[in-house]
N, C-alpha and C positions, 0 to 999 in steps of 0.2 A: 843388354840392359842389366842394371844392378837391382834385381828384384829382392824384396825382403824374404820371400820364401820361393822354393822351386816350383816350376810348372804352373804359372798363373793361368787363369782363364783370362784372356785379354779382350777388352772391349774398346776398340779405337773410338775416340771422340775428338771433336774440334768445335771450339766456340763459334757461334753464329752472331751476326750483328745484334740480335735481340737479346743475346746472353750477356752483353757488355753493358755494365752499370755506369752510373755517373762518375765513377773514379777511373773509367777507361780500362777496366779489367773484367774478367769473368766473375759475374755475381756469385757469391758463395752458395746460393740456393741452387744454382745450375750443378754444382758439384754433387749435391745431395741427389738431384734428379738423375744424373748420370750414375751414381752408385746404385740406385734402384734399378735402372736399366741393366747395368752390368750384372747385378745379382740375379735378375730374371733370365738374362742371356745364359748365365752359368747354370742355373737350375734347368732351363730348357735343354741345354746341351747334355745334361745328365739324365734327361727323359722325364722331368717333372715340370709340366707347364701348368698354366692357370686352369685348364680343363681337368687335369689330373688332381690338382688341389681341390677343385669343386666336387669331383666324383668321389674323392676320399673324405670330404668334409673335414679336411686338415689344412693348415697353413703354417709356415714359419713366419711369425710376426716379430717385428722389431720391438724389443722391450727397452733397449737403450741404444743410443747412437752417439758416437763421438767422432769429430773431424778435427784434424790439425792442418790448418792452411799454412803451408810453408813459404810459398812464393806465388806471385800473381801470374795469371796467364791472360792472353789477349787474343783478339781476332787474328785468325791465320795460324795460330799454334796447332800443330798436330800433337795429339796427346794419346797415350795408351793407359788404360785403366785396367790394372790387374786386380783380380779378386781371387780369394782362397777361402775355403772353410778350414778353420784352425783349431777348432776345439768343439767337443760334444761330450755330453754324458751318455749318449746313445739311447736316451729315453725322452727327454723333454727339451733340452737346451742345446744350443749351437752358437758358435761364434764365427762371423764373417769378417774378413779384413779386406782393405782396399789400399792400393798404392797407384797414384796418378803420376805419370812420368811424361816429361816433354820428350818427344821422339828425336828431336834434332840434336840433343846433347845428353840424353839419359838422365837429366835432373829430376829428382823427385820433388813434386810441387804440392802434393796433398797425400795424407794418409787418413784412413777412416777405419772404424771398428764398429760392428753392430753385435749386440747380444740379442740372440733370437730365442724365441720360445714357440713351441708347437702348440697351436690352439685348434679347437674345433670351430670351424667357420660359423656354423649355425648358432652357437651359444656365445662365442668369443672367449670361452674358458679354456685354460690350459689342459691339454690332453696328450697322452703318450704318442710318440711318433709312430705312424703305421709302418708295417714292414717294408712297404714300397719306398718310404723316405729313407729308412736305414739301409736298404740295399743300394739306393742311388747316392746317397750323401756320404755315408760312413767310409767307403773305400777311398774317397778323395781327401779326407781330412789330413792336413799336414801337421807335423809336430812343430810346436812353438819353441 
């Protein structure tokens, strides 16, 4: 695969019949849902699941999201969604990138980018990343 960055966390996906819209392709909202699932899968693989977020009263919340839909996908397509952490100030913000690739030919069909901010769950206000976040996330941040 021609990934944008090395060593992606890969989350395999495939459109279901309910994901196909009136134009006979995967609805754009489905890509957004897949990105959320891939982000959680990556975070869990790094040891930070929802229970850890709640215990720490911290979360990485999406401040801004951008998606570039390059080509349509449809029922039966096997897809690989790669994700990376690509930037951080080590205190409050982080960037997550996504690349959706059709497995059959390696063609990139979507790219996404999230700007994340660490928040205190209880108040919803920005707060510094706890040590557990830095220990899990910072070692896997890739250079842009």
